[in-house]
Each structure stands twice: as C-alpha cells, then as structure tokens.
C-alpha positions in Angstrom: 0.0 0.0 0.0 1.7 3.1 -1.2 0.5 5.7 1.2 2.0 8.2 3.6 0.7 8.5 7.1 0.2 11.9 8.5 0.5 10.9 12.2 2.2 7.5 12.6 5.3 5.8 11.3 3.9 3.4 8.8 6.4 0.5 8.4 3.2 -1.3 7.8 3.4 -2.8 4.3 5.6 -5.7 5.3 4.3 -5.7 8.9 0.7 -6.2 7.9 1.7 -8.7 5.2 3.5 -10.8 7.9 0.5 -10.4 10.2 -2.0 -11.4 7.6 0.0 -14.4 6.5 0.4 -15.6 10.1 -3.3 -15.2 10.8 -4.6 -16.7 7.6 -2.4 -19.7 6.8 -4.0 -22.4 4.8 -3.3 -26.1 4.6 -1.8 -25.7 1.1 0.8 -23.3 2.5 0.0 -20.8 -0.2 0.0 -17.8 2.2 3.3 -19.0 3.7 4.8 -18.8 0.2 3.2 -15.4 -0.2 4.8 -14.2 3.0 8.2 -15.6 1.9 7.8 -13.8 -1.4 7.2 -10.5 0.3 10.2 -11.1 2.6 12.4 -11.7 -0.5 11.1 -8.6 -2.1 11.7 -6.5 1.0 15.2 -7.9 1.4 15.9 -7.0 -2.2 14.5 -3.5 -1.9 15.6 -2.6 1.6 18.4 -4.9 2.5 18.8 -7.8 5.0 19.5 -5.6 8.0 16.4 -3.4 7.5 14.3 -6.6 7.0 15.6 -8.1 10.2 14.6 -5.0 12.0 11.0 -5.2 10.7 10.7 -8.9 11.6 12.2 -8.2 15.1 9.6 -5.4 15.5 6.8 -7.6 14.4 7.6 -10.8 16.3 9.8 -9.8 19.2 9.8 -6.2 20.5 8.4 -2.9 19.3 8.3 0.5 20.9 6.5 3.6 19.7 7.0 7.0 21.2 4.0 9.1 20.3 4.4 12.9 20.7 1.2 14.7 21.7 0.5 17.8 19.6 -2.2 20.4 19.6 -3.4 23.4 17.7 -6.3 25.9 17.7 -8.6 25.8 14.8 -8.6 29.5 13.8 -5.0 30.6 13.5 -4.0 30.7 9.8 -1.7 28.0 8.4 1.8 29.2 7.7 2.8 29.7 4.1 4.0 26.6 2.3 5.5 25.5 -1.1 3.5 22.3 -1.7 2.5 21.2 -5.2 -1.0 22.0 -6.3 -3.4 19.1 -6.0 -5.8 18.1 -8.8 -9.5 18.4 -8.2 -10.9 15.7 -6.0 -14.4 14.9 -4.7 -14.8 15.0 -0.9 -17.3 12.7 0.8 -18.1 11.8 4.4 -17.2 8.2 5.1 -20.2 6.0 5.8 -20.8 2.3 6.1 -22.2 2.4 2.6 -19.3 3.9 0.7 -16.2 2.2 2.1 -15.7 0.1 -1.1 -14.0 3.2 -2.5 -11.0 2.3 -0.4 -10.4 -1.0 -2.1 -7.8 0.2 -4.7 -5.4 2.2 -2.7 -6.2 1.1 0.9 -7.5 -2.4 0.4 -6.5 -3.6 3.9 -8.4 -0.7 5.5 -11.9 -1.3 4.0 -13.2 -3.2 7.1 -11.6 -0.7 9.5 -13.2 2.3 7.7 -16.6 0.6 8.0 -16.0 0.0 11.7 -15.0 3.6 12.4 -18.0 4.9 10.4 -20.3 2.5 12.4 -18.9 3.8 15.7 -19.8 7.4 14.7 -16.5 9.0 14.2 -16.2 11.9 11.6 -14.3 10.7 8.5 -13.6 12.4 5.2 -12.4 10.6 2.0 -11.1 12.2 -1.2 -12.1 10.5 -4.5 -10.3 10.7 -7.8 -12.1 10.7 -11.2 -12.5 6.9 -11.0 -14.2 7.1 -7.7 -11.3 5.6 -5.8 -10.4 7.0 -2.4 -6.9 8.5 -2.6 -6.8 10.1 0.9 -8.7 10.0 4.2 -8.7 11.5 7.7 -10.7 11.0 10.9 -11.7 13.0 13.9 -13.2 12.0 17.3 -14.9 14.3 19.8 -14.8 11.6 22.5 -12.1 9.3 24.0 -10.7 7.2 21.2 -9.6 3.6 21.7 -7.3 2.6 18.9 -7.8 -1.1 18.8 -6.5 -1.4 15.2 -2.9 -0.4 15.6 -1.5 0.8 19.0 -4.1 -0.7 21.2 -4.2 2.2 23.7 -6.8 4.8 24.5 -6.4 8.5 23.7 -8.3 10.9 26.0 -10.1 13.9 24.6 -11.1 17.0 26.7 -14.1 19.2 26.3 -13.7 21.5 23.3 -11.0 19.2 21.7 -11.2 16.6 19.0 -8.6 13.9 18.4 -7.4 13.7 14.8 -6.2 10.3 13.5 -5.8 8.0 10.6 -4.8 10.6 8.0 -3.2 9.0 4.9 -2.5 9.9 1.3 -1.8 7.7 -1.7 1.7 8.0 -3.2 0.6 10.1 -6.1 -0.5 12.9 -3.7 2.6 13.0 -1.5 4.0 16.6 -1.3 0.8 18.2 -2.5 -1.6 20.7 -0.9 -3.9 17.8 -0.2 -2.0 17.1 3.0 -3.1 20.6 4.2 -6.5 20.8 2.6 -7.9 17.6 4.1 -6.9 18.8 7.6 -8.4 22.2 7.1 -11.7 20.7 5.9 -11.8 18.4 8.9 -11.1 21.3 11.3 -14.0 23.2 9.8 -16.3 20.2 10.2 -15.3 19.7 13.8 -15.7 23.4 14.6 -19.3 22.9 13.6 -19.5 20.3 16.3 -18.3 22.7 18.9 -14.6 22.0 18.9 -11.9 24.7 19.2 -8.7 22.6 19.4 -7.3 19.7 17.5 -5.1 17.2 19.3 -3.2 14.2 17.9 -0.1 12.1 18.4 2.8 11.6 16.0 5.4 8.9 16.0 8.7 10.4 17.0 10.4 8.5 14.2 8.1 9.7 11.4 10.1 12.7 10.2 7.8 13.6 7.3 4.8 13.7 9.6 6.6 15.7 12.2 7.6 18.3 9.5 4.0 18.4 8.4 2.9 19.2 12.0 5.5 22.1 11.9 4.1 23.3 8.6 0.6 23.2 10.0 1.5 25.2 13.1 1.0 22.5 15.7 2.5 23.0 19.2 4.0 20.3 21.4 2.2 19.4 24.5 5.3 18.1 26.3 3.8 14.6 26.6 4.8 11.3 25.1 2.6 8.2 24.9 4.8 5.1 24.9 3.5 1.9 23.4 5.4 -1.4 23.9 4.6 -4.6 22.0 6.2 -7.8 23.2 6.3 -10.9 21.0 3.7 -9.4 18.7 1.1 -10.0 21.4 1.3 -8.2 24.7 1.1 -4.5 24.9 2.2 -2.1 27.7 1.6 1.7 27.9 3.1 4.6 29.9 3.2 8.4 29.6 6.3 10.6 30.1 6.8 14.3 30.0 9.5 16.5 28.6 10.4 20.2 28.5 12.9 20.6 25.6 11.4 20.8 22.1 11.5 17.6 19.9 10.6 19.6 16.8 13.1 22.5 16.8 15.9 20.4 15.3 13.6 19.8 12.3 12.8 23.4 11.7 14.4 25.0 8.6 16.1 28.4 9.2 14.5 31.1 7.1 16.8 32.1 4.3 14.5 34.2 2.2 10.9 35.5 2.5 8.3 32.9 1.5 5.5 34.3 -0.7 2.2 34.0 1.1 -0.3 31.4 -0.1 -3.9 30.8 0.5 -4.3 27.8 2.8 
C-alpha cells in the first residue's frame, strides 16, 4: 500500500503482510509462500538488515514514542510551497461507501466501515475513477485505537482527536496534506470544537515536519506503546520540557510568498 501516514510511522506494508500471513495460513501453504515472497522482495528492496529490524519489531519487540500535539482551529496555516493538488471529490465516510478504499487502501476497508459505524467523523477524497486517494478521521470523544496501537487517547471538552490521515503516493507533497486537515477542522468546529489534538510517531520525520508546517505545538507529553512478542502491549506516559521539533525546523533564508491555505 503506497501511502504516507500523517501521524504515525507506517512500516506497515511488510508488517501487515506478515501479520495477515500468520493469521490466515491455509493447509496448502499458499499464504506462507506469499509471506516468503514478500520477505524476499523486502530484502531485495531494503536490504537484509532493514528486513531483520522489521521482523524483530513484528515478532519480538516494538516501541512507539508518540508525541502529543495540539493546535487551535482559527489561526492561519503558515505559508507553504507544496505542489497543487488536482480536483478531488470529498465525501463523508459512511458504512455504505467504504468500497471506495479497495484500490489504494484495500487492507483498510473493514476498518473504515467499523469507524463509520462507531460514529467518528471521517472524510475521504475520491479521484475521477471514484477511488479514495486520501482520508482522515476525527473524534470528539475518547478514542480507543484497537486497530494499531491498542491504547486509549483521551479527549477533553472542546477538543477533538485527529487520527488516521493518509494519502496515496501520487499525492505526496501536494496541498492535499493541508487541505484535508483544514476541511476536517471546519467540520469539527461545527460540532463545537476549538482545538485539535493528535499524536505523531517520533520516528516519522515527514509527519513531524507536516505538523510544523501546519503550526502545531508540542504538549510536552509522550505516549509510549510497547509490544512484546507481537502480542502483549504495555503503555506509559512521560513528559519533557525541551522541544523535539526545533531540530527539524528550517532556518528562514528568504521570505516565502504568502499562499492561501
């Protein structure tokens, strides 16, 4: 699945392939061969050391450090130099239209249906063929992420928790990464929200830079998620005072022409 995740570090292509093959093995061993094939492809593309790291994370030990971020919904987005995005159709995600995810996010169709059933606010962006090329979700109540991290993210009054934002590869580096957030913010304002909060994997540099571009502020909190032997999960929260984003900020060399967000 060629997609960029706006919040988390998505090493998921091989990770989910290994998970699916482990869960859905058949007597013929066909899925085992499929998993081996994906392993060979990953080794060829990324190298043996990188593949071993992925397998270690999947089956032995994994740790995610999720930085809490926040932003008000009214301050303008700083100027950017993203590529223009071609026209797309925006639709609210419902239990009746999740088939649109099949082409670019085939492993998420059931998850999209579950989230829609549970009443979260989701937007998807459709290309001319009717295929979803991007999506994003928001929750005005406590969100329990049972699909990936397995922990619960609290939401205060006036806030909403933004999660699940992803773009297909063809839309990386375009204004869509900004536009889909702005549209969601407007929808959540209509529901009485004044602040967006989310978490971002500390290792996902592109997503961290996107948060800088969007004007997010650090909350000084880190949600740690530990997974042992691909099965048991443990959680804890720590706090920090020094910025984790300053090192990623680019020094201003010349004025950037203002752009309409």
